[in-house]
Each structure stands twice: as C-alpha cells, then as structure tokens.
N, C-alpha and C positions, 0 to 999 in steps of 0.2 A: 794878550786878552784877543787880540783879532783873530788868530787861531782859533780860539775856543766857537768863539763870534760865527766865523766862517763852518765850522764841523756842524756846528747847530743851522746853520741856512741850510746846509749840505743835509744834514738828517731831518730836517722838514721838507725838503722835498722829494726825498725817498719818499717819507710815510707818504707824502700826498702823491707821488705816482702811484705806488700799491693801493693806496685807495682808489687812486681813478682808475686801476686797473681793476680791480677788485669790483669796482660799481659798473664797468662794462662787462664786465662776464655775467656780474648779474643779470642786465639789460637784456643781452643775448639770450638768456636762460629763459629770462623772463617772455621776451618776444614767440623765441621755439616754443615753447609752452600753451602758450596763448592761441595761437597758431594753431596749433595739431587739436586745443580744447575747440576752436570755432571750428575745425573742417569734421570732426568728429558730432560735434551738435548738426551740421548740416546734413550729415551723411543718417544721424536717424528722424531728421525733419525729413528728409526724403524717402525714408522707410515708414513714417508715420505714412505719410501720402500718398505712397505706393500699397499700403492696406488697406486708406481708405476708399482708392480707387476699387480696390478687389471688390469692394461692399458695394459701391455704389453704381459701377457700370452695369451691370445687369437692369439697375432700377433707372436706368435714365430713361429720360422720354423718350428716346430716339431709339430704344430697343425694344420697350417694355410693350408687351401683346396686350390688343384691349379687342371685346367682344362685346358690339355692341354699343360702345360706350362705358363697360367696364372692364376695368380696367386687372390685369391678373400677373400671376408672378411667375414672368418664362418668358422671353426673349423672342420676338418676332421674326421669322428668316427674313421674309420680304425684308423686312425692316434695317437687318444687319447686312443687307447687299446694297442698301441706298444708303446706308451708314458708312457702306465700305466705299462710294459713290461718292459721299459728301468728304470723305477724308481725302480722297485723291483732287477733288475738284481744291481744297482749301489744306492743303499741306502743310502750310505755315502756320496755322491757326493750332492744327491737331501736335503737332511735332513741340509747339511750346507749352501745353496743356500735358502731352504724355511722354514726351524727352525720350531717350533712347530703352526703348519697350517692343517688345513683339507679342500681340494679345490676336491668340486662335481659339477658336470653336469645335469640338469636334464632334458630330452626332454619334452616340456612343452604344444607345439601346432602343427600339430590340436590334437594331442591325446598326454594324461600322460599317461604315465602307471610308475610305484612304482618298475619292476623290474629288476635288479641289468645287467648290461653288465658286460660279464667277457670272452666272444671269438667272434670271427667272425661270429659262428654261431646262437650268438642271437642279432643280430645287427638288424633285423627287428622286432622284437617282446621285445626288451627291450628297457627303459630309463632313465636308471640311471647310470651315469659314475664315479666311485668313482678314483679319479685320484690317490690323495696322502692324506695319514694319517698320525699326529705324533702329541702326547698331552701330556703333561710333565706330571710327576709320582701326582703333589700337583698341583689342578688346582685353580687355580684363575681366572680373569678374562675373560672376552673373546669379541673378538668385531666380528660380523657378517655382511658381504657384501655382496649383490648379485648383478650381471649385466645381462643385458640381451644379449644371442648368438646367432648366424646362424650356426645351426648345418646341415654340408653336408652326405649324405650315400650315397655313390657312388656305393655301390652295387646295390642300387635302384634309383638312378640319382636322388633324392630327396632333399629339403632344408626343414627343421623345425626348429621352435624358440624354443629357448631353456632357461636357466636360471644357468650361474655357481653362486654356494654360497660359498665364502671365510670366514671360522672361522680362525681369529688369536688367538691364544690361550695366552693371558696376561703373 
C-alpha cells in the first residue's frame, strides 16, 4: 500500500511540474505578444502624429503669412528664417516636439535654386530652407513625405511654389 501511495504522490508531483512548465510557457508567450503589440501601437501613434504634423506645420502661427492682418494660406520666408533661429535657441523644446526628423522647404517654381537660405540678405537669391534636423545615432529606416507649399517673400512681394520635405527617422 505504501508503494501505491508513493507512486500517486510522484504522479501528482509530475503533473504539477508539467502544469507549471506549461503555465510559464504561456506567460512568456503572452508577455512577448503584449510587448510587441504595445510597440506596434506606439509606432502607429507616432505615424498619426507625423501625418498631423505634415498638415498643421505649414499652418502654424510661427510660419503663416499675413498681409495687413489678413492671413493667407502660405508660408512667410522671413518667418521661416526667424523660426529656424527660434529652434536653434530652444533646441530642447523642439527636439521633444519634433523628435528625429528633418524638415526642409525647397523653393521650386518659377525658379529652382539650391542655395541655402541663412539670413535676410539671402532671401532673393536662395531656395533651400533647412528648418529642423535631428537624426538618431543609429540610423534605421526612414519615411520621407513631401507636400506642396506656397512661399511668400514679403521683401519682394511675390509668391512662389515650393515643396516641404519631411524625413522621419524610425
């Protein structure tokens, strides 16, 4: 009788051991699945924020052009230069707002000029506004999106067509 009881105890211990192993494997699988799901949701959220930034960035008060108090749907070239200086002064604030991105505006039509705009004196003879740049140390993938914009040069009272290129480093 003692041997039979000992065998039943050993069987019970083996069943409990197998049950605990299966339970641990299930918990590990659930943890990995949940972690991956959270990472995917975070990436989707960042993509939505990126798309929202593409829509709202040209319409922000820091860049929008106005004439005699009437706002227009264009980007002011002088405000672009001032905004670039503002970003340089407050790098920490804009790094947290924009993250790892490169925002550049190119003047494309009627003339395409590849000279960078650095000061007010350059405005008539330049065509590339490098607004913001921050790349990660380890470069992975990136998403590049461009959008047409209207650029207003108030010193010359003229409008030109441009292209806003935003690179998002994943």
